[in-house]
C-alpha positions as a Markdown table, in Angstrom:
| # | Residue | x | y | z |
|---|---|---|---|---|
| 1 | Met | -0.3 | 0.1 | -0.1 |
| 2 | Ser | 0.9 | 3.8 | -0.6 |
| 3 | Ala | 2.3 | 5.6 | 2.0 |
| 4 | Arg | 0.0 | 8.8 | 1.1 |
| 5 | Ala | -3.6 | 8.9 | 2.8 |
| 6 | Tyr | -6.5 | 11.2 | 0.6 |
| 7 | Ala | -9.8 | 11.6 | 1.8 |
| 8 | Leu | -12.5 | 12.5 | -0.3 |
| 9 | Ser | -15.8 | 15.0 | 0.9 |
| 10 | Asp | -18.5 | 14.5 | -0.9 |
| 11 | Gly | -22.3 | 16.4 | -0.1 |
| 12 | Asn | -24.8 | 14.8 | 0.3 |
| 13 | Ser | -27.2 | 16.0 | -2.1 |
| 14 | Phe | -25.5 | 18.6 | -2.6 |
| 15 | Tyr | -28.4 | 20.9 | -4.0 |
| 16 | Cys | -31.2 | 19.7 | -2.3 |
| 17 | Ser | -29.3 | 20.2 | 1.0 |
| 18 | Cys | -28.4 | 23.6 | 0.3 |
| 19 | Glu | -32.1 | 24.3 | 0.2 |
| 20 | Arg | -32.5 | 22.8 | 3.7 |
| 21 | Val | -30.2 | 25.0 | 5.3 |
| 22 | Phe | -32.3 | 27.6 | 5.0 |
| 23 | Asp | -36.2 | 26.3 | 5.5 |
| 24 | Ala | -36.5 | 23.7 | 8.2 |
| 25 | Arg | -39.7 | 23.1 | 6.7 |
| 26 | Leu | -37.4 | 20.5 | 4.2 |
| 27 | Ala | -36.2 | 18.7 | 6.6 |
| 28 | Lys | -37.9 | 15.2 | 6.1 |
| 29 | Val | -40.1 | 16.0 | 3.0 |
| 30 | Pro | -38.8 | 14.6 | -0.8 |
| 31 | Val | -36.8 | 17.7 | -2.4 |
| 32 | Ile | -36.2 | 18.1 | -6.0 |
| 33 | Val | -34.1 | 20.7 | -7.6 |
| 34 | Leu | -33.7 | 21.3 | -11.3 |
| 35 | Ser | -31.7 | 21.8 | -13.8 |
| 36 | Asn | -31.7 | 25.5 | -16.7 |
| 37 | Asn | -35.1 | 26.1 | -17.8 |
| 38 | Asp | -36.7 | 24.2 | -15.2 |
| 39 | Gly | -36.0 | 21.3 | -17.2 |
| 40 | Cys | -34.9 | 18.2 | -15.8 |
| 41 | Ala | -34.3 | 17.1 | -12.1 |
| 42 | Ile | -30.2 | 17.3 | -11.5 |
| 43 | Ala | -30.7 | 16.8 | -7.1 |
| 44 | Arg | -33.0 | 14.6 | -5.2 |
| 45 | Thr | -33.3 | 14.0 | -1.3 |
| 46 | Asn | -34.1 | 10.5 | -0.3 |
| 47 | Glu | -36.7 | 11.1 | 0.1 |
| 48 | Ala | -37.6 | 12.1 | -3.2 |
| 49 | Lys | -35.4 | 9.0 | -4.7 |
| 50 | Ala | -37.4 | 6.5 | -2.5 |
| 51 | Leu | -40.5 | 7.6 | -5.2 |
| 52 | Gly | -38.7 | 7.1 | -8.4 |
| 53 | Ile | -37.7 | 10.1 | -9.0 |
| 54 | Arg | -34.5 | 9.4 | -11.2 |
| 55 | Met | -31.8 | 11.6 | -12.7 |
| 56 | Gly | -32.7 | 13.7 | -15.7 |
| 57 | Glu | -36.4 | 13.1 | -15.3 |
| 58 | Pro | -37.3 | 15.5 | -17.5 |
| 59 | Trp | -40.3 | 18.0 | -15.4 |
| 60 | Phe | -43.3 | 17.8 | -17.3 |
| 61 | Lys | -42.7 | 14.2 | -16.8 |
| 62 | Ile | -42.5 | 14.2 | -13.3 |
| 63 | Arg | -44.9 | 17.3 | -12.5 |
| 64 | Asp | -48.6 | 15.7 | -11.6 |
| 65 | Met | -47.2 | 13.2 | -9.1 |
| 66 | Cys | -44.5 | 16.5 | -7.4 |
| 67 | Arg | -47.9 | 17.8 | -6.5 |
| 68 | Gln | -49.8 | 14.0 | -5.6 |
| 69 | Gln | -46.4 | 13.4 | -3.2 |
| 70 | Gly | -45.7 | 17.0 | -2.1 |
| 71 | Val | -42.3 | 17.1 | -3.5 |
| 72 | Gln | -41.0 | 20.8 | -3.0 |
| 73 | Val | -39.6 | 21.8 | -6.7 |
| 74 | Tyr | -36.6 | 23.9 | -7.2 |
| 75 | Ser | -35.2 | 26.0 | -10.3 |
| 76 | Ser | -31.4 | 26.1 | -9.0 |
| 77 | Asn | -29.7 | 28.1 | -7.7 |
| 78 | Tyr | -25.8 | 28.8 | -8.4 |
| 79 | Ala | -24.9 | 31.9 | -6.6 |
| 80 | Leu | -26.4 | 30.1 | -3.0 |
| 81 | Tyr | -24.5 | 26.4 | -4.2 |
| 82 | Gly | -22.1 | 27.9 | -4.9 |
| 83 | Asp | -20.9 | 30.3 | -2.1 |
| 84 | Met | -22.0 | 27.6 | 0.3 |
| 85 | Ser | -19.5 | 24.9 | -1.9 |
| 86 | Ala | -16.9 | 27.9 | -0.6 |
| 87 | Arg | -18.2 | 27.9 | 2.9 |
| 88 | Val | -17.8 | 24.2 | 3.4 |
| 89 | Asn | -13.9 | 24.5 | 1.1 |
| 90 | Ala | -12.9 | 26.8 | 3.6 |
| 91 | Val | -13.8 | 24.6 | 6.5 |
| 92 | Tyr | -11.7 | 21.6 | 5.1 |
| 93 | Arg | -8.4 | 23.6 | 5.2 |
| 94 | Asp | -8.8 | 23.8 | 8.1 |
| 95 | Phe | -8.6 | 20.5 | 8.5 |
| 96 | Ser | -6.0 | 19.8 | 5.9 |
| 97 | Pro | -3.4 | 22.3 | 4.1 |
| 98 | Arg | -3.6 | 20.6 | 0.7 |
| 99 | Ile | -6.6 | 20.1 | -1.0 |
| 100 | Glu | -8.1 | 19.3 | -4.4 |
| 101 | Ile | -11.7 | 21.0 | -5.1 |
| 102 | Tyr | -12.6 | 18.1 | -7.7 |
| 103 | Ser | -16.3 | 19.5 | -7.9 |
| 104 | Ile | -18.2 | 22.3 | -6.5 |
| 105 | Asp | -20.0 | 19.7 | -3.8 |
| 106 | Glu | -16.7 | 16.7 | -3.8 |
| 107 | Ser | -12.7 | 18.0 | -2.4 |
| 108 | Phe | -10.1 | 15.5 | -1.9 |
| 109 | Leu | -7.8 | 15.9 | 0.6 |
| 110 | Asp | -4.0 | 14.7 | 1.4 |
| 111 | Ile | -4.1 | 13.4 | 5.4 |
| 112 | Ser | -0.9 | 11.3 | 4.5 |
| 113 | Asp | 0.7 | 13.3 | 8.3 |
| 114 | Val | -2.3 | 11.7 | 10.2 |
| 115 | Arg | -1.7 | 8.3 | 11.5 |
| 116 | Asn | -3.5 | 5.2 | 10.7 |
| 117 | Gln | -5.7 | 4.9 | 13.7 |
| 118 | Asp | -6.8 | 8.6 | 13.8 |
| 119 | Arg | -7.8 | 8.9 | 9.9 |
| 120 | Ala | -11.8 | 8.2 | 10.5 |
| 121 | Ser | -11.8 | 10.6 | 13.7 |
| 122 | Leu | -10.1 | 13.4 | 11.8 |
| 123 | Cys | -12.8 | 13.0 | 9.2 |
| 124 | Arg | -15.7 | 12.2 | 11.7 |
| 125 | Asp | -15.0 | 15.5 | 13.5 |
| 126 | Met | -14.8 | 17.5 | 10.0 |
| 127 | Arg | -18.0 | 16.2 | 9.2 |
| 128 | Ala | -19.3 | 16.8 | 12.1 |
| 129 | Thr | -17.8 | 20.5 | 12.4 |
| 130 | Val | -19.5 | 21.1 | 8.5 |
| 131 | Arg | -22.4 | 20.1 | 9.6 |
| 132 | Ala | -21.9 | 22.5 | 13.1 |
| 133 | Trp | -20.9 | 26.1 | 10.6 |
| 134 | Thr | -22.4 | 25.0 | 7.2 |
| 135 | Gly | -25.5 | 22.5 | 7.6 |
| 136 | Ile | -24.5 | 20.8 | 4.9 |
| 137 | Pro | -24.5 | 16.3 | 5.7 |
| 138 | Thr | -21.6 | 14.9 | 3.5 |
| 139 | Cys | -19.7 | 11.4 | 3.6 |
| 140 | Val | -16.0 | 10.8 | 3.7 |
| 141 | Gly | -14.1 | 8.0 | 2.2 |
| 142 | Ile | -10.6 | 7.4 | 3.0 |
| 143 | Gly | -7.9 | 6.2 | 0.8 |
| 144 | Ser | -4.5 | 5.1 | 0.2 |
| 145 | Thr | -4.9 | 6.4 | -3.4 |
| 146 | Lys | -7.4 | 8.9 | -5.1 |
| 147 | Thr | -9.3 | 5.7 | -6.8 |
| 148 | Leu | -9.9 | 4.0 | -3.3 |
| 149 | Ala | -10.6 | 7.6 | -1.9 |
| 150 | Lys | -13.8 | 7.6 | -5.0 |
| 151 | Leu | -14.8 | 4.1 | -4.2 |
| 152 | Ala | -14.6 | 4.8 | -0.1 |
| 153 | Asn | -17.0 | 7.8 | -0.2 |
| 154 | His | -19.1 | 5.7 | -2.5 |
| 155 | Ile | -19.4 | 2.7 | -0.2 |
| 156 | Ala | -19.7 | 5.4 | 3.0 |
| 157 | Lys | -22.9 | 6.5 | 1.0 |
| 158 | Lys | -24.4 | 3.8 | -0.2 |
| 159 | Val | -24.0 | 2.0 | 3.8 |
| 160 | Pro | -25.8 | 4.0 | 6.8 |
| 161 | Glu | -23.9 | 1.5 | 9.4 |
| 162 | Leu | -20.6 | 3.0 | 8.1 |
| 163 | Glu | -22.6 | 6.5 | 9.9 |
| 164 | Gly | -21.0 | 8.9 | 6.9 |
| 165 | Val | -17.2 | 7.4 | 7.3 |
| 166 | Cys | -15.3 | 4.7 | 5.2 |
| 167 | Asp | -11.8 | 3.9 | 5.8 |
| 168 | Leu | -11.0 | 1.6 | 2.7 |
| 169 | Thr | -6.6 | 1.9 | 4.5 |
| 170 | Asp | -7.7 | 0.1 | 7.3 |
| 171 | Pro | -7.0 | -3.7 | 5.8 |
| 172 | Glu | -10.4 | -4.9 | 7.1 |
| 173 | Gln | -12.3 | -2.6 | 5.7 |
| 174 | Tyr | -10.0 | -3.0 | 3.0 |
| 175 | Asp | -10.6 | -7.0 | 2.6 |
| 176 | His | -14.4 | -6.8 | 3.1 |
| 177 | Trp | -15.4 | -3.7 | 1.4 |
| 178 | Ile | -13.3 | -4.4 | -2.4 |
| 179 | Ile | -14.9 | -7.3 | -3.2 |
| 180 | Arg | -17.8 | -6.3 | -3.2 |
| 181 | Ile | -17.9 | -3.3 | -5.6 |
| 182 | Pro | -19.3 | -4.2 | -8.8 |
| 183 | Val | -17.1 | -3.0 | -11.7 |
| 184 | Gly | -20.0 | -0.4 | -13.0 |
| 185 | Asp | -18.7 | 1.4 | -9.4 |
| 186 | Ile | -15.2 | 2.2 | -10.2 |
| 187 | Trp | -14.3 | 5.7 | -10.7 |
| 188 | Gly | -13.4 | 6.1 | -14.1 |
| 189 | Val | -15.5 | 3.3 | -15.3 |
| 190 | Gly | -17.9 | 3.5 | -17.9 |
| 191 | Pro | -20.6 | 2.0 | -19.2 |
| 192 | Ala | -18.7 | 1.1 | -22.1 |
| 193 | Asn | -15.6 | -0.1 | -19.9 |
| 194 | Ala | -17.7 | -2.1 | -17.2 |
| 195 | Arg | -19.2 | -3.6 | -20.2 |
| 196 | Arg | -15.6 | -4.6 | -21.8 |
| 197 | Leu | -14.0 | -5.4 | -18.1 |
| 198 | Glu | -16.8 | -7.7 | -17.0 |
| 199 | Ala | -16.0 | -9.4 | -20.5 |
| 200 | Leu | -12.6 | -10.2 | -19.6 |
| 201 | Gly | -13.6 | -12.1 | -16.5 |
| 202 | Cys | -14.0 | -8.8 | -14.1 |
| 203 | Asp | -17.3 | -8.9 | -11.9 |
| 204 | Ser | -15.9 | -6.4 | -9.2 |
| 205 | Ala | -13.0 | -4.2 | -7.6 |
| 206 | Ala | -10.7 | -6.7 | -6.5 |
| 207 | Asp | -10.6 | -8.2 | -9.6 |
| 208 | Val | -9.7 | -5.3 | -11.6 |
| 209 | Arg | -7.4 | -5.0 | -8.9 |
| 210 | Asp | -6.0 | -8.5 | -9.2 |
| 211 | Phe | -5.8 | -7.9 | -13.5 |
| 212 | Asp | -2.1 | -7.5 | -15.2 |
| 213 | Pro | -2.1 | -4.3 | -16.2 |
| 214 | Arg | -0.8 | -4.8 | -19.2 |
| 215 | Val | -3.8 | -6.5 | -20.2 |
| 216 | Ala | -6.2 | -3.5 | -18.7 |
| 217 | Arg | -3.7 | -1.0 | -21.2 |
| 218 | Lys | -4.4 | -2.6 | -23.8 |
| 219 | Ala | -7.9 | -2.5 | -22.9 |
| 220 | Met | -8.7 | 0.7 | -21.6 |
| 221 | Thr | -5.5 | 2.8 | -22.5 |
| 222 | Val | -3.4 | 3.9 | -19.7 |
| 223 | Val | -6.2 | 4.8 | -17.6 |
| 224 | Gly | -7.2 | 0.6 | -18.1 |
| 225 | Glu | -3.5 | 0.3 | -16.1 |
| 226 | Arg | -3.6 | 3.1 | -14.0 |
| 227 | Leu | -6.3 | 2.1 | -12.6 |
| 228 | Val | -5.3 | -1.0 | -11.8 |
| 229 | His | -1.9 | 0.4 | -9.7 |
| 230 | Glu | -5.1 | 2.7 | -7.9 |
| 231 | Leu | -6.8 | -0.7 | -6.8 |
| 232 | Arg | -3.5 | -1.7 | -5.5 |
| 233 | Gly | -3.0 | 0.9 | -3.1 |
| 234 | Met | 0.0 | 1.9 | -5.7 |
| 235 | Ala | -0.6 | 5.8 | -5.9 |
| 236 | Cys | -0.3 | 7.2 | -9.4 |
| 237 | Leu | -3.1 | 10.6 | -8.9 |
| 238 | Asp | -1.5 | 13.5 | -6.7 |
| 239 | Leu | -4.0 | 15.7 | -5.7 |
| 240 | Glu | -4.1 | 18.5 | -8.1 |
| 241 | Thr | -4.0 | 22.0 | -5.6 |
| 242 | Val | -3.5 | 24.2 | -8.1 |
| 243 | Ala | -5.8 | 24.7 | -10.6 |
| 244 | Ala | -4.5 | 23.5 | -15.0 |
| 245 | Thr | -4.8 | 26.7 | -16.9 |
| 246 | Arg | -7.9 | 27.1 | -19.4 |
| 247 | Lys | -7.1 | 25.5 | -22.3 |
| 248 | Gly | -10.8 | 26.3 | -23.9 |
| 249 | Cys | -13.7 | 28.6 | -22.4 |
| 250 | Ala | -17.1 | 28.4 | -23.7 |
| 251 | Val | -21.0 | 29.9 | -22.4 |
| 252 | Thr | -23.7 | 28.5 | -23.9 |
| 253 | Arg | -27.9 | 27.2 | -22.6 |
| 254 | Ser | -30.9 | 26.4 | -24.4 |
| 255 | Phe | -33.1 | 29.2 | -24.7 |
| 256 | Ser | -36.7 | 28.8 | -22.5 |
| 257 | Glu | -38.4 | 30.1 | -25.7 |
| 258 | Arg | -37.6 | 28.9 | -29.2 |
| 259 | Val | -36.0 | 31.8 | -30.5 |
| 260 | Glu | -36.6 | 32.8 | -35.0 |
| 261 | Asp | -35.7 | 36.6 | -34.9 |
| 262 | Arg | -31.9 | 38.6 | -36.1 |
| 263 | Ala | -32.5 | 41.2 | -33.0 |
| 264 | Thr | -32.9 | 38.8 | -30.2 |
| 265 | Met | -30.2 | 35.5 | -31.6 |
| 266 | Glu | -27.9 | 38.7 | -31.4 |
| 267 | Gln | -29.2 | 40.1 | -28.1 |
| 268 | Ala | -28.6 | 36.1 | -26.4 |
| 269 | Val | -25.2 | 35.6 | -28.2 |
| 270 | Ala | -23.6 | 39.5 | -26.8 |
| 271 | Thr | -25.0 | 38.0 | -23.4 |
| 272 | His | -23.0 | 34.8 | -23.7 |
| 273 | Ala | -19.3 | 37.2 | -24.9 |
| 274 | Ser | -20.6 | 39.5 | -22.1 |
| 275 | Arg | -20.2 | 36.1 | -19.9 |
| 276 | Leu | -17.0 | 34.9 | -21.5 |
| 277 | Gly | -14.9 | 37.8 | -21.3 |
| 278 | Glu | -15.8 | 38.1 | -17.7 |
| 279 | Lys | -14.3 | 35.0 | -16.9 |
| 280 | Leu | -11.9 | 35.2 | -19.3 |
| 281 | Arg | -10.2 | 38.0 | -16.8 |
| 282 | Arg | -11.3 | 36.5 | -13.6 |
| 283 | Glu | -8.2 | 34.0 | -14.6 |
| 284 | Gly | -6.0 | 36.8 | -16.6 |
| 285 | Leu | -6.5 | 35.5 | -20.3 |
| 286 | Ala | -7.2 | 35.9 | -23.5 |
| 287 | Thr | -7.9 | 34.5 | -27.0 |
| 288 | Asn | -7.7 | 35.5 | -30.7 |
| 289 | His | -10.7 | 34.1 | -32.0 |
| 290 | Val | -14.5 | 33.2 | -31.1 |
| 291 | Thr | -16.9 | 30.3 | -32.1 |
| 292 | Val | -20.2 | 31.5 | -32.7 |
| 293 | Phe | -22.7 | 28.8 | -32.7 |
| 294 | Phe | -26.5 | 28.0 | -33.0 |
| 295 | His | -29.2 | 25.3 | -33.7 |
| 296 | Thr | -32.7 | 24.2 | -34.0 |
| 297 | Ser | -33.8 | 21.6 | -31.1 |
| 298 | Glu | -34.3 | 17.8 | -32.8 |
| 299 | His | -37.3 | 17.9 | -31.0 |
| 300 | Asp | -39.1 | 20.0 | -33.5 |
| 301 | Arg | -39.4 | 17.2 | -35.6 |
| 302 | Asp | -42.7 | 19.3 | -38.0 |
| 303 | Arg | -39.5 | 22.1 | -39.3 |
| 304 | Pro | -36.6 | 22.5 | -40.6 |
| 305 | Gln | -33.4 | 21.7 | -39.2 |
| 306 | Arg | -30.5 | 23.7 | -39.5 |
| 307 | Ser | -26.9 | 23.8 | -37.3 |
| 308 | Val | -24.3 | 26.6 | -37.6 |
| 309 | Ser | -21.0 | 27.3 | -36.6 |
| 310 | Thr | -18.4 | 29.8 | -37.1 |
| 311 | Val | -15.1 | 31.4 | -36.1 |
| 312 | Val | -14.3 | 34.9 | -35.9 |
| 313 | Thr | -11.3 | 36.2 | -36.0 |
| 314 | Leu | -9.9 | 38.9 | -33.3 |
| 315 | Pro | -6.3 | 41.7 | -34.8 |
| 316 | Glu | -5.3 | 40.6 | -31.6 |
| 317 | Ala | -5.7 | 38.4 | -28.2 |
| 318 | Thr | -8.2 | 40.1 | -25.8 |
| 319 | Ser | -10.6 | 39.9 | -23.0 |
| 320 | Asp | -12.1 | 42.8 | -23.6 |
| 321 | Thr | -16.1 | 42.2 | -23.4 |
| 322 | Leu | -16.9 | 45.0 | -26.0 |
| 323 | Ala | -14.3 | 43.5 | -28.6 |
| 324 | Leu | -15.5 | 39.7 | -28.1 |
| 325 | Val | -19.3 | 40.8 | -27.8 |
| 326 | Lys | -18.6 | 42.5 | -31.7 |
| 327 | Ala | -16.9 | 39.6 | -32.8 |
| 328 | Ala | -19.6 | 36.9 | -31.9 |
| 329 | Thr | -22.6 | 39.1 | -32.8 |
| 330 | His | -20.3 | 39.5 | -37.0 |
| 331 | Gly | -20.1 | 35.8 | -36.5 |
| 332 | Val | -24.5 | 35.5 | -36.2 |
| 333 | Arg | -25.1 | 38.5 | -38.7 |
| 334 | Lys | -22.2 | 35.8 | -41.1 |
| 335 | Thr | -24.5 | 33.1 | -40.6 |
| 336 | Arg | -28.2 | 33.6 | -39.0 |
| 337 | Arg | -30.6 | 32.9 | -41.8 |
| 338 | Asp | -34.7 | 33.5 | -42.1 |
| 339 | Gly | -37.0 | 30.7 | -41.4 |
| 340 | Phe | -36.2 | 28.7 | -38.6 |
| 341 | Arg | -36.7 | 28.2 | -34.4 |
| 342 | Tyr | -33.5 | 27.7 | -33.0 |
| 343 | Ser | -33.4 | 26.4 | -29.1 |
| 344 | Lys | -29.6 | 27.0 | -28.1 |
| 345 | Ala | -26.7 | 29.4 | -28.2 |
| 346 | Gly | -23.3 | 29.6 | -27.3 |
| 347 | Val | -19.5 | 31.1 | -28.0 |
| 348 | Val | -16.6 | 29.5 | -28.0 |
| 349 | Thr | -12.7 | 30.1 | -27.5 |
| 350 | Thr | -9.9 | 27.8 | -27.7 |
| 351 | Asp | -6.0 | 28.1 | -27.1 |
| 352 | Leu | -6.3 | 30.6 | -24.4 |
| 353 | Met | -2.8 | 32.7 | -23.6 |
| 354 | Pro | -2.2 | 34.3 | -20.9 |
| 355 | Leu | -3.0 | 38.1 | -21.4 |
| 356 | Ala | 0.6 | 39.4 | -20.1 |
| 357 | Ala | 1.8 | 37.0 | -22.6 |
| 358 | Ser | -0.2 | 37.9 | -25.8 |
| 359 | Gln | 0.1 | 42.2 | -24.5 |
| 360 | Arg | 4.0 | 41.4 | -24.7 |
| 361 | Ala | 4.3 | 39.6 | -28.5 |
| 362 | Met | 1.9 | 42.7 | -29.9 |
| 363 | Pro | 3.4 | 45.4 | -28.2 |
| 364 | Gly | 2.7 | 47.9 | -30.9 |
| 365 | Leu | -1.6 | 47.6 | -31.0 |
| 366 | Gly | -3.3 | 50.5 | -29.9 |
| 367 | Gln | -0.8 | 50.8 | -26.7 |
| 368 | Leu | -3.1 | 53.4 | -25.3 |
| 369 | Asp | -6.5 | 52.2 | -26.3 |
| 370 | Arg | -5.5 | 48.9 | -24.8 |
| 371 | Glu | -4.6 | 51.1 | -21.2 |
| 372 | Met | -8.8 | 52.9 | -21.8 |
| 373 | Gly | -9.9 | 49.3 | -22.7 |
| 374 | Ala | -8.3 | 47.4 | -19.5 |
| 375 | Ala | -9.4 | 50.6 | -17.4 |
| 376 | Leu | -12.9 | 50.4 | -18.0 |
| 377 | Met | -13.0 | 46.4 | -17.9 |
| 378 | Glu | -11.9 | 46.6 | -14.8 |
| 379 | Ala | -14.3 | 48.8 | -13.6 |
| 380 | Leu | -17.3 | 47.4 | -15.3 |
| 381 | Asp | -16.6 | 44.1 | -13.1 |
| 382 | Ala | -15.7 | 46.4 | -9.9 |
| 383 | Cys | -19.8 | 47.3 | -11.0 |
| 384 | Asn | -20.3 | 43.8 | -10.9 |
| 385 | Arg | -19.4 | 42.7 | -8.1 |
| 386 | Arg | -20.2 | 45.3 | -5.8 |
| 387 | Phe | -24.4 | 45.2 | -7.6 |
| 388 | Gly | -24.3 | 41.8 | -8.7 |
| 389 | Arg | -23.5 | 40.1 | -12.1 |
| 390 | Gly | -25.2 | 41.9 | -15.1 |
| 391 | Ala | -25.8 | 45.4 | -13.3 |
| 392 | Val | -23.9 | 47.0 | -16.5 |
| 393 | Val | -23.3 | 45.7 | -19.5 |
| 394 | Pro | -23.1 | 45.6 | -23.5 |
| 395 | Gly | -26.2 | 47.4 | -24.6 |
| 396 | Ala | -26.0 | 44.7 | -27.4 |
| 397 | Ala | -27.2 | 42.2 | -24.4 |
| 398 | Gly | -30.4 | 44.3 | -23.8 |
| 399 | Phe | -32.0 | 44.7 | -21.0 |
| 400 | Ala | -32.3 | 41.8 | -18.5 |
| 401 | Pro | -35.7 | 42.0 | -17.6 |
| 402 | Asn | -37.0 | 42.4 | -21.6 |
| 403 | Arg | -34.8 | 39.1 | -22.5 |
| 404 | Glu | -37.3 | 36.9 | -22.7 |
| 405 | Trp | -34.6 | 34.2 | -24.2 |
| 406 | Ser | -32.8 | 34.0 | -21.2 |
| 407 | Thr | -32.6 | 30.9 | -19.0 |
| 408 | Lys | -36.1 | 31.0 | -16.5 |
| 409 | Phe | -35.5 | 30.0 | -13.3 |
| 410 | Lys | -39.2 | 30.2 | -11.7 |
| 411 | Met | -39.4 | 28.2 | -8.9 |
| 412 | Arg | -35.6 | 29.7 | -7.5 |
| 413 | Ser | -35.0 | 30.4 | -3.5 |
| 414 | Pro | -34.1 | 33.3 | -2.3 |
| 415 | Arg | -29.9 | 33.9 | -2.8 |
| 416 | Tyr | -29.7 | 33.8 | 1.1 |
| 417 | Thr | -25.3 | 34.4 | 1.1 |
| 418 | Thr | -25.1 | 37.1 | -1.7 |
| 419 | Arg | -28.1 | 39.1 | -2.1 |
| 420 | Leu | -28.4 | 41.1 | 0.7 |
| 421 | Asp | -32.4 | 41.9 | -0.9 |
| 422 | Glu | -33.4 | 38.8 | -0.6 |
| 423 | Ile | -32.0 | 37.8 | 2.8 |
| 424 | Pro | -35.6 | 37.2 | 5.2 |
| 425 | Ile | -36.8 | 39.7 | 7.2 |
| 426 | Val | -37.5 | 38.6 | 10.8 |
| 427 | Ala | -39.2 | 41.7 | 11.5 |
| 428 | Ala | -40.2 | 45.2 | 10.2 |
| 429 | Ala | -41.0 | 48.0 | 12.1 |
């Protein structure tokens, strides 16, 4: 076994748990959270799962059943979930100096310096602290590799007797569970690879562990070989404590209503380009081109279909919102055609580069204009940080209340932790 030890802590039904933190009435009732435009279920409490509500089930199919069964339904509240995630991770940092935020509700912690017999106790303490300080319930898996920690977390969630913590660095626990976990439950093994491994005689995690690494490499490339080693306790994956430099960025949305006219399409694409610029500036990156796409819906079978994608090159690499909006709307004017009902649009960019490096490479391209543009973007971002995203946008993006195409969150709860005007009023004179 590796001398290293990792803990994977995961928020239970995280989006639903965030809703429960701020509404005590939800404690024992079924709760689900829906995707953008209230399309389908993306988070479910155990009570909702017991009613047969599946992940990804369309809202229109379960609407009547939810009303009959008293299911509490919410639109996604990403501002709330993101802020609660940051609070949970702040607690994790009190327990380990090395942490990898794997997703909005999952984080790996390096607990190698903790003695073997104290690891489960530490994680139970961490779990209790997260619950006390944030209200979020979690489960924790401990393993000598990230794959085993992920496997342990899966077990902790499925076996109530473990009380939320499973330690696979304990030899007895490892031997007990490794033979009981089906191949399809291993981290990184999708349905296709599960079928491939089962065809080779691997039915459990123990079978994969005992597999010849060279054969695993042939079946699943280097990923398969690494998986065998990780299940044997040989760490091949370290924590990614510093986020890798982003290579690409995209802002895409499905429309809440079909879009047919050019002005509305330009407004939508301008909004996406504005958000793209915000993302690039936050990470100090720039791009010298944008790809604009929009398409109809395959579900509109009685309507003509069209899918469009075009690349617009910029004069120089930039993260300036106005430049990105100009390029993106030009892409719409160049390629859009009448007679189609579009369902989705987006702005995508690849081959990103550090903004400072791009400016050094092209020092003669309007230095004064570039400095003025940077100052304007700094002011734009400052306003949006203070007054909320979208408070100040390019005119091409339109006025938010008039965007009939924009993503709908009709059942969103208040943004309790980030918007002063949405904090509940306890008493008022």
